[in-house]
C-alpha positions, 0 to 999 in steps of 0.5 A: 601533918604539915609540909610546904612543897605542894604542886601549884597548879589545879587541874579539875579535868580528872576531878569528877573520874578521881571522886566517882565511888571514892569516899571522904571518910578519913581524918588525920590529926595531931597535938597541933589540932588543939581543940577536943575533937567531937568524934561522935559527930565525926561519925554522924557526918561519915567519918569512918577512920581517924589517924593520930600523930603518935611519935615524932622526932626525937623519940616523943610521943604526942601527949593527945594520941591516947585520949583521943584513941579511946574517944574515937573507938568509944565512937566507933571509929577505926584507928591508925597512928603515924610516926614522923620521920627523921634523920636518925636510926630508923630502926630505933624509931620504928621500935619506939613508935610500936611501943608506944602504940602497942602501950596505949592500945592495950589500955584501950577498951577491949570491946572497941579495938577489934580492928587493930591499929593502921600504921603509917610512916610520915615521910616528909621534909622535917623543918620543924622537929630535931633530927633532920630529914629522913632519906629513902634508905632509912624509910625502907629500914623502918617500914621492914622493921615494922613489917618484921614486928607486925606482919604488915607493912604500914603506909607511907605518907608524903606530898605528891612533889616529893614522891615524884621527886625523891621516891621516883628518882633514877637514884632510887634502885629497883629493889628499894622501890619494891620495898616501897610498893609493899607500903600502900600509899598515902598522898598529899595535894591541896591543889588538884587530883594526884597523878604522880604515884609512882612507883605506886600504880595509884594512891589509897589515901589522898590527904587534899586539905589541911592547915586550911589550904585547899583549892578544891570545890568545898561542895565536894571537899570540906575542910571541916570535921565536926568541930575541927576547923580547919581539919586534915581530911582524906578521900579513900580510893573506894567506898566506905565498906571497902575502906573498912576492908582495907583497913581490916586487911592493913591494920596492926592485929596487936596480940597475934604472931606476926607473919614471916618477914619477906625480907631480911635487912640490917642497919648500922648505927647511921641508919644505912640499910643494906637489903638482904632480899626484897619482898614481892608484891 
């Protein structure tokens, strides 16, 4: 994932507390990573899970997604998929995203697919794809659609500054924040431990490096993974065992019926969403 608006300061004081007991075990990638990843080597190095771009504007499929999914699963990694959002109809985006993920999953080796697919909405400023930048109400419509069809809220990814200024803005109402909090939080900051996580109480996954940028100690925060140099790497807020449990409880278990949606939303052609009710936490 690529973005430009990152917090500039580096504050290492809370660093030790932030990483104590946390696991550096998740790698994310996309078609921008042009080498063929060595997933077996990653697993030997302690990587537990990989999250890959599946779809991006407008309704495009990441050409590397399917093959890398199969190779990662064979290496024993847990698998996730993300969609890069834009300002077009969010329900159409969500449906396309889930269709692609489901179709590729059906093609995966059955013995390797028992943990499901972790789904994520990439909610960041869109400077390099058509379609404009996704609005907050569109993000709500997207995640509600995913919840309705899968029984799980996806994760939401963005950088710390965007979370602070956009998602925690006074202009975002309480019901919208309640919906967003139903998603797990994947936050990006290449300079310091994230602290501005509201409306979430804390982050679940922290992307600390991308495009080779990382102002944190290399001994604790490597920027390569196997033959991916540089790689996009992430800290999970917990142990590797807790990461596996987290994955199993949040991933889309394909083939199982979705639970009843906690809220109902309607979306018009422009992507504006109106909430009938908000889910509980």
